[in-house]
Backbone bond lengths (Angstrom), bond angles and torsions (degrees), N, CA, C in turn:
res aa  C-N    CA-C-N  psi(-1)  N-CA   C-N-CA  omega(-1)  CA-C   N-CA-C  phi
1 M - - - 1.414 - - 1.581 107.70 -
2 G 1.320 113.58 134.11 1.323 117.49 -179.73 1.593 116.74 -85.60
3 Q 1.278 115.37 164.85 1.477 117.68 -173.79 1.580 104.91 -96.78
4 K 1.303 112.65 145.06 1.478 117.64 -178.50 1.691 105.02 -88.26
5 V 1.231 116.33 120.53 1.415 124.27 -179.99 1.533 118.42 -114.79
6 N 1.282 125.03 127.14 1.406 124.80 -179.65 1.515 109.22 -65.11
7 P 1.405 116.63 118.47 1.440 122.00 -178.46 1.468 114.09 -56.78
8 N 1.302 122.37 -36.94 1.475 124.10 178.89 1.508 113.27 -68.23
9 G 1.368 113.73 -38.68 1.481 113.74 177.39 1.438 113.88 -72.67
10 L 1.289 116.94 -27.40 1.500 118.51 -177.93 1.575 110.53 -78.56
11 R 1.356 116.04 -31.20 1.529 114.79 -178.89 1.483 110.83 -99.86
12 V 1.348 125.66 2.96 1.391 119.73 -174.27 1.600 108.59 -72.05
13 A 1.281 123.04 -27.06 1.428 122.21 -179.97 1.539 108.24 -85.89
14 V 1.277 118.48 -17.37 1.471 121.80 -172.08 1.563 109.85 -96.54
15 T 1.281 116.05 -64.95 1.387 118.64 -166.71 1.624 110.44 -122.46
16 K 1.177 119.08 -9.15 1.473 123.83 179.97 1.519 106.26 -117.52
17 N 1.351 118.51 161.76 1.372 130.86 167.19 1.480 116.59 -109.45
18 W 1.304 119.31 157.31 1.510 120.37 177.67 1.507 108.60 -61.48
19 R 1.319 118.98 154.73 1.442 119.62 171.91 1.425 111.45 -97.10
20 S 1.307 121.09 -3.51 1.492 128.31 176.50 1.406 107.54 -136.76
21 R 1.277 119.86 132.35 1.550 123.39 178.35 1.475 107.06 -132.43
22 W 1.310 105.75 99.73 1.534 118.10 176.17 1.559 107.08 -167.56
23 Y 1.357 113.97 161.40 1.427 124.24 171.49 1.469 113.56 -127.56
24 A 1.414 113.89 140.87 1.456 120.02 -176.66 1.534 107.30 -145.52
25 D 1.378 114.83 151.38 1.375 121.71 177.44 1.580 109.16 -69.81
26 K 1.303 121.39 171.54 1.440 123.23 -178.36 1.491 110.93 -62.81
27 K 1.289 121.72 -30.17 1.452 119.41 -179.81 1.510 117.13 -77.49
28 E 1.345 114.28 -28.52 1.438 119.56 -179.98 1.552 112.38 -95.39
29 F 1.305 116.77 -11.67 1.498 116.82 -175.63 1.465 115.63 -64.28
30 G 1.288 122.11 -44.05 1.474 123.02 179.75 1.514 117.19 -60.49
31 P 1.355 111.33 -50.56 1.544 118.69 178.75 1.619 105.23 -59.99
32 L 1.111 116.09 -45.24 1.597 117.18 -177.53 1.450 106.71 -65.81
33 L 1.342 125.27 -42.89 1.402 122.81 -178.60 1.461 112.71 -64.95
34 H 1.308 118.18 -36.64 1.525 122.73 175.03 1.513 110.88 -69.80
35 E 1.379 117.24 -34.37 1.394 114.25 168.34 1.484 121.62 -62.82
36 D 1.355 109.09 -34.35 1.585 111.86 175.11 1.451 112.83 -67.47
37 I 1.323 119.67 -31.76 1.398 131.38 -177.30 1.614 102.60 -63.87
38 K 1.279 117.33 -55.61 1.380 125.52 179.57 1.518 113.51 -56.32
39 I 1.323 111.38 -46.69 1.456 115.47 179.33 1.629 113.36 -60.42
40 R 1.398 110.70 -45.09 1.462 113.73 174.73 1.487 116.85 -62.84
41 D 1.420 116.12 -40.39 1.503 118.77 177.39 1.567 108.13 -60.24
42 M 1.352 116.56 -47.68 1.479 119.68 -179.08 1.565 117.57 -56.94
43 V 1.434 108.85 -44.55 1.482 111.68 -177.94 1.584 108.36 -71.80
44 K 1.307 120.57 -31.86 1.457 129.02 -176.41 1.627 104.47 -62.25
45 K 1.342 111.15 -48.95 1.480 123.99 -173.61 1.532 106.65 -67.53
46 R 1.216 119.99 -44.43 1.564 125.58 -170.98 1.564 100.66 -74.84
47 L 1.297 121.54 -45.11 1.475 125.50 -167.41 1.520 114.04 -102.75
48 K 1.426 116.43 30.73 1.569 115.08 -174.48 1.445 111.57 -61.65
49 D 1.287 121.41 -31.36 1.518 127.57 -175.33 1.582 109.05 -83.18
50 A 1.196 124.87 -5.07 1.433 130.90 -169.92 1.470 115.60 -96.04
51 A 1.387 120.48 -4.56 1.414 126.47 176.02 1.578 106.23 59.52
52 V 1.387 116.24 68.10 1.479 123.13 -177.58 1.559 105.27 -102.92
53 P 1.396 114.26 107.50 1.422 113.43 -179.72 1.504 115.36 -92.53
54 E 1.433 112.00 -14.56 1.542 113.75 -179.35 1.452 110.77 -156.24
55 I 1.334 118.59 143.48 1.396 128.05 179.05 1.498 106.25 -124.73
56 L 1.386 116.46 123.19 1.490 121.79 -178.92 1.617 106.18 -101.50
57 I 1.216 125.82 142.78 1.378 129.48 177.33 1.587 105.19 -129.90
58 E 1.438 113.76 128.09 1.359 118.79 177.40 1.565 104.57 -128.08
59 R 1.251 117.32 137.00 1.529 116.99 -176.99 1.590 107.34 -124.41
60 Y 1.395 108.87 147.37 1.271 118.91 178.64 1.538 108.63 -125.23
61 A 1.323 130.07 -163.09 1.371 129.26 174.94 1.587 117.52 -47.74
62 N 1.323 113.88 -71.04 1.435 117.17 176.73 1.557 114.08 -127.39
63 R 1.276 112.31 33.79 1.415 114.46 173.06 1.614 107.07 -150.88
64 A 1.343 113.65 176.73 1.392 120.13 -174.38 1.481 111.30 -150.50
65 R 1.267 118.81 146.30 1.473 121.67 178.92 1.670 102.85 -116.43
66 V 1.265 112.27 123.86 1.396 125.79 168.02 1.565 118.90 -104.19
67 T 1.341 115.23 108.07 1.417 117.09 -179.29 1.522 108.61 -101.87
68 V 1.389 110.70 130.09 1.491 114.38 179.02 1.526 108.68 -111.62
69 L 1.243 118.27 123.20 1.515 122.96 174.99 1.570 105.30 -96.18
70 T 1.305 116.69 122.69 1.368 123.37 -174.75 1.613 111.88 -138.16
71 A 1.235 117.53 158.48 1.446 121.47 177.62 1.611 109.80 -93.46
72 R 1.363 113.36 -16.11 1.424 123.37 -173.06 1.606 111.89 -127.21
73 P 1.200 118.41 67.28 1.463 118.96 -171.93 1.494 114.41 -62.29
74 G 1.326 118.10 -30.98 1.497 120.52 176.04 1.442 112.91 -60.29
75 I 1.249 121.02 -37.10 1.520 121.44 176.30 1.500 105.80 -70.34
76 V 1.241 132.31 -33.56 1.343 131.27 -175.35 1.540 108.54 -78.09
77 I 1.262 118.96 -39.79 1.559 123.28 -178.99 1.558 112.91 -71.31
78 G 1.322 107.97 -47.23 1.525 118.82 -177.28 1.557 110.06 75.55
79 R 1.279 118.86 -169.25 1.428 122.79 -174.66 1.492 110.03 -81.03
80 K 1.366 112.41 123.64 1.434 124.67 -174.44 1.555 111.09 48.03
81 G 1.337 114.11 33.81 1.555 113.12 170.75 1.483 109.54 85.44
82 A 1.263 126.17 -1.04 1.485 124.21 -169.55 1.460 109.72 -62.68
83 D 1.418 118.78 -39.67 1.566 118.48 -169.15 1.595 103.24 -73.61
84 I 1.289 118.41 -39.11 1.415 120.09 -174.14 1.602 107.29 -69.76
85 E 1.326 114.42 -41.69 1.598 116.14 177.26 1.619 109.23 -59.32
86 K 1.386 115.00 -42.94 1.437 111.48 -179.32 1.511 111.87 -68.10
87 L 1.332 124.37 -32.34 1.396 125.81 -178.76 1.681 105.52 -69.40
88 R 1.263 114.35 -38.28 1.452 118.54 -177.91 1.532 108.95 -64.62
89 E 1.393 119.09 -39.67 1.368 121.21 -177.03 1.479 109.53 -69.12
90 E 1.392 119.46 -43.17 1.460 122.34 179.79 1.502 115.47 -61.53
91 I 1.364 108.90 -37.89 1.550 113.91 173.29 1.437 116.09 -64.37
92 G 1.454 113.24 -38.62 1.381 118.98 172.92 1.495 117.70 -63.97
93 R 1.297 114.17 -43.76 1.597 116.12 169.85 1.409 116.81 -59.27
94 L 1.351 117.03 -35.84 1.515 122.07 177.17 1.453 113.23 -65.55
95 T 1.364 115.80 -42.80 1.506 119.45 -178.40 1.421 114.45 -94.27
96 G 1.244 119.19 -27.63 1.527 119.34 -175.13 1.471 111.86 80.67
97 K 1.228 120.79 23.29 1.553 128.39 -173.52 1.522 108.85 -130.20
98 E 1.304 118.25 157.58 1.416 126.07 171.96 1.449 108.97 -69.50
99 I 1.412 120.16 126.93 1.535 120.15 -176.83 1.483 106.79 -115.78
100 Y 1.289 112.92 139.92 1.476 122.38 169.95 1.540 107.72 -114.84
101 M 1.313 116.89 132.70 1.404 119.93 -177.41 1.517 107.78 -117.89
102 D 1.451 113.78 133.16 1.506 120.31 175.00 1.426 106.81 -117.75
103 I 1.310 118.63 145.08 1.435 118.57 177.99 1.656 102.44 -122.33
104 R 1.436 114.65 128.65 1.372 117.14 179.14 1.603 104.05 -126.51
105 E 1.434 108.68 143.96 1.588 113.58 -179.73 1.507 103.53 -94.65
């Protein structure tokens, strides 16, 4: 009888990359994971028309970098960067950390 293996866990080291890149102690891990989920939900909700297949989160001491991969960067950025700035501020209020946003096509 074969063993059941999670396909994402199996391939993450070979063909895929982690969606979140950070390290935390046991006490901090749970709250940071929930924070990641809230960030992803907020970005997906705000950018549902922008064709966003992937959101990458990297954390440092008191700041985080959120990279949004999208097929339509113009919708994400908005006029003169206004939409992306509003999203960055909302995520900053949610997390209480300094947020850097990157947009990749």
